[in-house]
Each structure stands twice: as structure tokens, then as C-alpha cells.
C-alpha positions in Angstrom: 104.6 121.1 70.1 106.8 118.0 70.0 104.7 116.4 67.4 105.2 119.4 65.0 108.9 119.2 65.7 109.5 115.7 65.8 106.8 114.6 63.2 105.5 112.0 65.9 103.7 111.7 68.9 105.7 110.9 72.2 104.0 108.9 74.9 103.3 110.9 78.2 105.7 109.7 80.9 105.3 109.7 84.8 108.1 112.4 84.7 106.1 114.6 82.2 102.9 114.1 84.0 104.5 115.4 87.4 106.0 118.3 85.4 102.4 119.3 84.3 101.1 118.7 87.7 103.9 121.0 89.1 102.7 123.7 86.9 99.4 123.5 88.7 101.2 124.3 91.9 100.4 120.9 93.5 102.5 120.0 96.6 105.8 118.3 95.7 105.1 115.5 98.2 102.0 114.7 95.9 104.1 115.0 92.7 106.4 112.2 94.2 103.3 110.0 94.6 102.5 110.3 91.1 105.8 109.6 89.9 106.0 106.4 92.0 102.5 105.4 90.8 103.7 105.7 87.3 106.5 103.5 87.8 104.5 101.0 89.6 102.1 101.0 86.7 105.1 100.6 84.4 106.5 97.8 86.1 103.0 95.9 86.1 102.8 96.3 82.3 106.3 94.9 81.9 105.4 91.7 84.0 102.0 91.4 82.2 103.9 91.6 79.0 106.6 89.1 80.1 103.7 86.6 81.1 102.1 87.0 77.7 105.3 86.7 75.8 108.3 85.5 78.0 111.5 86.5 76.7 113.5 86.9 80.0 115.4 83.6 80.0 116.1 84.1 76.3 117.8 87.4 77.1 119.6 85.8 80.0 121.1 82.9 78.1 122.0 85.1 75.2 124.0 87.4 77.4 125.4 84.4 79.5 126.6 82.6 76.4 128.1 85.7 74.7 129.7 87.2 77.9 133.5 87.3 77.7 135.4 87.8 80.8 138.7 89.7 80.8 
């Protein structure tokens, strides 16, 4: 339905997956595992992306150079 309303597809997130699984009457403890698994997969994806195209140090240096202490 969101695609019709927004005009674009949204990615399926861990929370959305857990919500869909909750509709299947799965135990809450199991849903927490799915949320944790989704977060771990997202973190691994971010680490892989940083290894391919590192920007972490550039972001840190930009913030450090432009930070103004009051």
C-alpha cells in the first residue's frame, strides 16, 4: 500500500519484519531475535561498505575541524 501512497518502494526493515511476524502469532521472544538479527546484518553491511569505500576518518576530521566549543 505504501508504494501507491508514496509513489516509491520502501525497504523492509527489521522492525517491519518483526511486525509482520507478530501478525503470525509468533512468540515475543522469537521476535526479539529477529530484530537483533536484522540489526547485526545491518551492522555487517555498514562495516563491509566502510571497508570498500572508507569515509569514517573523513567524517571524523570534518566534524573535528568544524566543531566550535562554547
